[in-house]
C-alpha positions as CSV (number, residue, x, y, z in Angstrom):
1,M,2.1,-62.5,-26.2
2,D,-0.2,-60.9,-29.2
3,L,0.6,-57.1,-28.8
4,K,-1.9,-56.4,-31.2
5,A,-4.9,-58.1,-29.4
6,Y,-3.4,-56.6,-25.8
7,C,-3.4,-53.0,-27.6
8,E,-6.4,-52.8,-29.5
9,P,-9.1,-53.0,-27.6
10,A,-7.5,-50.7,-25.0
11,K,-9.1,-47.3,-23.8
12,G,-7.5,-44.8,-22.0
13,H,-4.7,-42.2,-21.9
14,G,-0.7,-42.4,-22.0
15,S,2.4,-40.9,-21.9
16,L,5.7,-41.0,-23.9
17,A,8.9,-40.0,-22.6
18,T,12.1,-39.4,-24.4
19,A,15.5,-37.5,-24.2
20,D,17.4,-35.7,-26.2
21,V,21.7,-36.5,-26.6
22,S,22.5,-34.3,-23.7
23,G,19.8,-36.0,-21.5
24,Q,17.3,-33.5,-21.5
25,V,13.8,-35.3,-20.9
26,N,10.4,-34.7,-22.5
27,L,7.1,-36.3,-21.4
28,A,3.8,-36.1,-23.5
29,I,0.4,-37.2,-23.5
30,V,-0.2,-39.7,-25.9
31,D,-3.1,-42.5,-27.4
32,R,-2.9,-45.9,-27.4
33,P,-0.2,-47.6,-29.2
34,R,-1.0,-48.9,-32.2
35,V,0.4,-52.4,-33.0
36,M,2.2,-52.4,-36.7
37,A,2.0,-55.4,-39.3
38,D,5.8,-56.2,-38.1
39,N,4.7,-56.2,-34.2
40,F,5.9,-52.6,-33.6
41,A,4.7,-50.3,-31.4
42,A,3.5,-46.7,-32.8
43,F,2.1,-43.6,-31.6
44,I,0.1,-41.2,-33.5
45,M,2.0,-37.6,-32.6
46,P,2.5,-34.1,-34.3
47,H,6.0,-33.6,-35.6
48,R,7.4,-31.8,-32.4
49,L,9.6,-32.4,-29.2
50,N,9.4,-35.9,-29.0
51,H,9.6,-36.6,-32.7
52,N,12.4,-34.9,-33.2
53,R,14.3,-36.8,-30.2
54,L,13.1,-40.1,-31.4
55,E,14.9,-39.8,-34.4
56,S,18.2,-38.2,-32.4
57,N,17.8,-40.9,-29.7
58,P,15.4,-43.5,-30.1
59,P,14.9,-45.3,-26.7
60,A,11.8,-43.8,-24.9
61,A,9.2,-45.0,-22.1
62,S,5.6,-45.1,-22.5
63,L,3.0,-45.6,-20.2
64,H,-0.6,-46.2,-20.9
65,L,-3.5,-46.1,-18.0
66,K,-6.5,-48.1,-19.2
67,D,-9.6,-47.0,-18.7
68,G,-12.1,-49.1,-16.9
69,L,-9.9,-50.8,-14.0
70,A,-10.9,-50.3,-10.2
71,Q,-9.1,-48.6,-8.1
72,G,-6.3,-50.4,-7.0
73,E,-6.4,-52.7,-9.9
74,F,-3.7,-53.0,-12.7
75,D,-2.6,-54.2,-15.9
76,M,0.7,-54.5,-16.6
77,K,2.6,-55.7,-19.9
78,R,6.4,-54.7,-20.6
79,L,7.2,-54.2,-24.4
80,G,10.6,-54.6,-25.8
């Protein structure tokens, strides 16, 4: 799958879920992922809770809801 071709034209809203080392979960609203040259997905975010948690506990989950899909339609891709 060409991750950049899939993510670049996508419009919509997403969420990013992270947890600290003790298991406390945080969920934040984010923009679509940006695909870097090394084919990693990146999210633009302020240096706040999720950013700090990713530094100490890198696993995370993201969900992006694409605009323009009819009710009941879905377009799903698993990353990583």
